[in-house]
C-alpha positions in Angstrom: 8.5 -20.6 9.3 5.7 -18.2 10.2 7.9 -16.6 12.8 10.7 -16.2 10.2 8.4 -14.5 7.8 7.2 -12.1 10.4 10.8 -11.3 11.3 11.6 -10.5 7.6 8.6 -8.3 7.3 9.4 -6.5 10.6 12.9 -5.8 9.3 11.7 -4.7 5.9 8.9 -2.2 6.3 9.6 -0.8 2.8 7.9 -4.0 1.5 4.6 -2.4 2.4 5.4 0.7 0.3 5.5 -1.3 -2.9 1.8 -2.2 -2.6 0.9 1.3 -3.6 1.7 2.6 -7.1 3.6 5.9 -7.4 2.5 8.6 -9.9 5.0 11.3 -10.6 3.6 14.3 -12.4 5.5 17.3 -13.7 3.7 20.6 -14.4 6.4 22.3 -16.4 6.9 26.0 -15.4 4.5 26.0 -12.4 6.2 28.5 -10.0 5.8 27.9 -6.3 4.2 31.3 -5.8 1.4 30.3 -8.2 -0.1 28.4 -5.3 -0.7 31.5 -3.3 -1.6 33.7 -6.3 -4.1 31.4 -7.9 -5.2 29.0 -5.1 -6.0 26.1 -7.5 -8.7 24.1 -5.7 -7.6 20.5 -6.4 -3.9 21.1 -6.1 -4.4 23.1 -2.8 -6.4 20.1 -1.5 -3.4 17.9 -2.1 -1.2 20.5 -0.4 -3.3 20.7 2.7 -3.8 16.9 3.0 -0.3 15.9 2.2 3.3 17.2 2.3 4.6 20.2 0.4 7.8 22.2 0.2 7.9 26.0 0.6 9.5 26.1 -2.8 11.7 23.5 -4.4 14.9 24.8 -5.8 15.8 24.1 -9.4 19.4 23.2 -10.2 21.5 25.4 -12.6 20.7 26.1 -15.3 17.0 26.4 -14.6 16.0 24.9 -17.9 13.5 22.1 -18.6 15.7 19.2 -19.7 18.5 19.5 -17.1 16.0 19.8 -14.2 13.8 17.0 -15.3 16.8 14.7 -15.7 18.1 15.6 -12.3 14.7 14.8 -10.7 14.7 11.3 -12.1 18.5 10.5 -11.9 19.3 12.2 -8.6 22.5 13.8 -9.9 23.5 17.2 -11.2 23.6 18.0 -14.9 27.4 17.7 -15.3 26.9 14.0 -14.2 23.8 13.1 -16.1 25.0 14.8 -19.2 22.1 17.1 -20.2 23.7 20.4 -19.2 21.3 22.8 -20.9 18.5 22.6 -23.4 21.2 23.5 -26.0 24.8 22.5 -25.7 27.7 20.8 -27.5 29.3 17.4 -27.1 33.0 17.4 -27.8 33.2 13.6 -28.2 30.2 13.3 -30.5 31.1 16.5 -32.2 27.4 17.4 -32.3 25.0 20.0 -30.8 22.3 18.5 -28.6 18.7 18.6 -29.8 15.8 18.0 -27.3 15.2 14.3 -27.0 18.5 13.4 -28.7 19.0 10.3 -26.5 16.3 8.5 -28.6 18.8 8.3 -31.4 22.0 8.1 -29.4 22.0 7.0 -25.8 25.5 8.5 -25.4 23.9 11.8 -24.5 22.6 10.4 -21.2 25.2 9.5 -18.7 23.0 8.6 -15.7 20.3 6.0 -15.2 16.7 7.3 -14.9 14.6 5.9 -12.1 12.2 4.0 -14.5 15.2 2.0 -15.8 16.4 1.2 -12.3 12.8 0.1 -11.5 12.6 -2.1 -14.6 15.9 -3.7 -13.7 14.3 -4.6 -10.3 11.2 -6.1 -12.0 9.0 -3.1 -11.3 6.9 -2.1 -14.3 6.9 1.5 -15.4 4.8 3.6 -17.7 5.7 7.0 -19.0 3.4 9.5 -20.7 6.1 12.0 -21.7 9.2 13.0 -19.8 12.4 14.4 -21.2 14.6 11.6 -22.5 12.1 8.9 -21.6 12.6 7.4 -25.1 16.3 6.8 -24.4 17.3 3.2 -24.2 19.6 2.7 -21.2 21.5 -0.6 -20.9 19.1 -1.9 -23.6 16.1 -1.2 -21.5 13.0 1.0 -22.1 10.0 1.6 -19.8 7.3 -1.2 -20.1 4.9 1.4 -21.5 5.7 4.8 -23.0 4.6 7.3 -25.7 6.8 9.2 -28.1 6.6 12.9 -27.3 3.8 14.9 -29.1 3.5 18.4 -27.7 -0.2 18.9 -28.7 -1.5 15.7 -27.2 -4.6 16.7 -25.1 -4.1 16.6 -21.4 -7.4 14.7 -21.0 -5.9 11.9 -23.2 -2.9 11.6 -20.9 -5.3 11.2 -17.9 -7.3 8.6 -19.8 -4.1 6.5 -20.3 -3.0 6.8 -16.7 -6.4 5.5 -15.5 -6.3 2.7 -18.1 -2.8 1.7 -16.9 -4.2 1.4 -13.3 -7.1 -0.8 -14.6 -4.7 -3.4 -16.0 -4.5 -6.9 -14.4 -1.9 -7.0 -11.6 0.6 -8.9 -13.7 0.6 -6.1 -16.3 -0.1 -3.0 -14.1 2.7 -0.5 -13.8 3.8 0.4 -10.3 5.5 3.6 -11.4 3.7 6.0 -13.7 5.2 9.3 -14.9 3.4 12.1 -16.8 4.4 15.5 -18.1 2.2 18.6 -18.8 3.5 21.7 -20.5 0.3 23.9 -20.5 1.4 26.3 -17.7 5.0 26.7 -19.1 3.7 27.6 -22.5 1.3 30.2 -21.2 4.0 31.7 -19.0 6.4 32.0 -21.9 3.9 33.4 -24.5 1.8 35.7 -22.4 3.9 36.5 -19.2 3.4 36.6 -15.5 0.0 37.9 -14.4 -1.6 37.3 -17.7 -5.2 36.0 -17.9 -3.9 33.2 -20.2 -1.5 32.0 -17.4 -4.4 32.1 -14.9 -6.5 30.0 -17.4 -3.6 27.5 -17.8 -3.3 27.1 -14.1 -7.1 26.5 -13.8 -7.0 24.0 -16.6 -4.2 21.9 -15.2 -5.9 22.1 -11.8 -9.0 20.6 -13.4 -6.9 17.9 -14.9 -5.4 17.0 -11.6 -8.9 16.9 -10.1 -10.1 14.6 -12.9 -7.2 12.2 -12.3 -7.8 12.0 -8.5 -11.5 11.4 -8.9 -11.2 8.9 -11.7 -8.5 6.9 -9.9 -10.7 6.7 -6.9 -13.9 5.9 -8.8 -12.6 3.6 -11.5 -9.7 1.7 -10.1 -8.8 -0.2 -6.9 -5.4 1.6 -6.6 -4.5 4.0 -3.8 -1.4 5.7 -5.3 1.1 8.0 -3.8 1.1 11.1 -6.0 4.1 13.3 -6.3 3.7 16.6 -8.2 6.7 18.6 -9.2 7.7 21.4 -11.5 11.1 22.0 -13.0 11.3 25.7 -12.4 9.3 28.9 -12.0 9.4 31.9 -14.4 11.0 35.3 -14.6 9.9 38.3 -16.7 11.8 38.8 -19.9 11.0 40.7 -23.1 12.3 42.1 -26.4 13.5 45.3 -24.8 16.0 43.3 -22.6 17.5 41.1 -25.3 21.2 41.0 -26.2 22.2 39.8 -29.7 25.0 37.5 -28.8 26.6 37.5 -32.3 27.1 41.3 -32.0 28.4 40.9 -28.4 31.0 38.4 -29.5 31.6 39.6 -33.1 35.4 39.0 -33.1 34.9 35.3 -32.1 32.3 34.1 -34.6 34.5 31.2 -35.7 34.4 29.6 -32.2 32.0 26.9 -31.0 29.5 29.0 -29.0 26.0 27.6 -28.2 23.3 30.1 -27.3 21.0 28.7 -24.5 19.2 32.1 -24.1 20.2 32.6 -20.5 23.8 31.4 -21.0 26.3 31.3 -23.8 28.3 28.1 -23.6 31.8 28.5 -25.1 33.7 25.4 -26.1 37.3 26.5 -26.6 40.3 24.8 -24.9 42.9 27.5 -25.8 43.4 29.6 -22.6 44.7 32.6 -24.6 41.4 32.7 -26.6 39.4 32.6 -23.4 41.4 35.4 -22.0 40.8 37.4 -25.1 37.0 36.8 -24.8 37.0 38.0 -21.2 39.0 41.1 -22.1 36.7 41.9 -25.0 33.6 41.5 -22.9 35.0 43.7 -20.1 34.9 46.6 -22.6 31.3 46.1 -23.6 28.7 48.7 -22.7 26.5 45.7 -21.5 29.1 44.4 -19.1 26.8 44.8 -16.1 24.1 42.6 -17.7 26.1 39.3 -17.5 28.9 37.5 -15.7 31.8 35.4 -17.1 33.3 32.3 -15.7 35.8 29.7 -16.9 35.8 26.0 -16.0 37.4 25.5 -12.7 36.0 28.8 -11.4 32.3 28.2 -11.8 30.2 29.0 -8.7 30.1 26.0 -6.4 26.3 25.7 -6.5 26.4 25.2 -10.2 28.3 21.9 -9.7 30.0 22.5 -13.1 33.7 22.4 -12.1 34.4 19.1 -13.9 36.2 18.3 -17.2 34.1 16.2 -19.6 32.7 16.4 -23.1 29.6 18.5 -22.4 30.6 21.0 -19.7 31.8 24.2 -21.5 35.2 25.8 -21.1 33.5 29.2 -20.4 30.0 30.3 -19.5 28.6 33.8 -20.0 25.7 33.9 -17.7 23.1 36.7 -18.2 21.2 38.4 -15.4 17.4 38.5 -15.5 15.4 40.0 -17.2 18.0 40.0 -20.0 18.4 37.2 -22.5 20.7 36.3 -25.3 19.1 36.0 -28.7 20.1 35.3 -32.3 19.6 38.1 -34.8 15.9 38.5 -35.7 14.8 35.9 -33.1 11.6 36.1 -31.1 11.3 35.9 -27.4 8.2 35.5 -25.2 7.1 37.6 -22.2 8.8 35.4 -19.6 11.4 32.7 -19.4 13.7 30.6 -17.2 17.2 29.3 -17.2 18.7 32.0 -15.0 20.8 31.2 -12.0 18.1 30.2 -9.4 20.2 31.5 -6.6 20.2 35.0 -8.0 16.7 35.2 -9.6 13.3 35.6 -7.9 10.4 33.6 -9.1 12.2 30.4 -10.1 11.2 28.3 -7.1 9.4 25.2 -8.2 6.6 23.0 -6.9 6.8 19.9 -4.8 3.7 18.2 -3.4 3.4 14.6 -2.2 0.1 13.0 -1.2 -1.0 9.4 -0.6 -1.2 6.5 1.8 2.5 6.5 2.5 2.9 10.3 2.9 2.5 12.2 6.2 -0.4 14.6 6.1 -0.2 18.3 7.0 3.6 18.4 6.5 5.5 21.5 5.4 9.1 21.1 4.2 11.8 23.7 4.0 13.0 24.5 0.5 15.3 21.8 -1.0 17.0 21.0 -4.3 15.0 18.9 -6.7 17.7 16.2 -7.0 16.4 14.8 -3.7 13.0 13.8 -5.2 14.8 10.9 -6.7 15.6 9.3 -3.3 12.0 9.8 -2.1 10.6 8.1 -5.2 13.1 5.3 -4.9 12.0 4.7 -1.3 8.3 4.8 -2.1 8.9 2.2 -4.8 10.8 0.0 -2.4 13.8 -0.1 -4.7 17.4 -0.7 -3.7 19.1 2.5 -2.5 21.2 3.9 -5.3 24.9 4.6 -4.8 26.9 7.3 -6.4 24.1 9.8 -6.6 23.9 13.3 -5.3 20.4 12.8 -3.9 20.0 12.2 -0.1 17.1 10.3 1.3 17.6 12.1 4.6 16.1 15.3 3.1 12.6 13.8 2.6 12.6 10.5 4.5 10.7 12.1 7.4 7.5 12.5 5.2 7.2 8.8 4.5 4.9 6.5 6.4 6.2 2.9 6.3 
């Protein structure tokens, strides 16, 4: 019997991975180049002692909700259903509002990692993440908090530490947390602002607190994965385009303004041709590009027919943005095509007992983080996802 057990353990090294909890942290809006610009002490220590990417590529569009959902589902937005921060659902006949899955799980078409973990008897705990309040297959995380934007960052750290202090039978093995401090400062005050520098310093201090308190107050040795959803690009009032004026003859159509894209839901091909012809005569024609479903750029992964992918997308070039009349815009934003816009590369850092030290990774798309987390949690490998464990498998120590 002992020989049999040894044989099973030898064949299943991933069993060792599950002994160490995994903490996934998102620092919304933390651009990769902030590492070099601000040299945040605690985060740089994790970089130097663990693995990091030379920029992680957001998926299109580089908005918060689509990217966060791709990170935890391992699929592109057209598959998980959250195709922008603002969009329309033809089947539900509704516009999406942030966190809408809480009231109707039909918005979310892919299974987040915490649900997959719970299905495999791995306890999870979420201190904010887009759509973490959505019940999937009747399941929610073992522990979670409804989103409250102004919750102090210190309070979030307190809870993470308290979760790790729980008895083994109650302790979560997968903990997820979200911080918006850096994103807010980037939007409101712009790149290079002292407020942004302060926000980076503040979140670095929070990360330092977490690492120290986990070491001093718990018996856990977690694998910590830090990501961001996107970087930032300069924007401003002088570069705004009032979309209602741009499309004045088509005000009766279902058009959703996502700031960096206009999503047009209109199945009549003649109307789409008319829109394209109208836009070609605009004095602003060099500020945007127009695509119809079936001809979207391949790297968008949008050439599918479903209830949420629009029939036409008008995609603006940075630093321009689409605005409603009399609306306000901050000094920087995101959502632009990451393949055509500088500054949008995101953060990826992994550090812990199952992560190779001093490892530098070439840039990769954020969907592949899903497979890394799945492996660190010793979960069954998911099928029918876009994520590929081969991209990050080499940084794992089993």
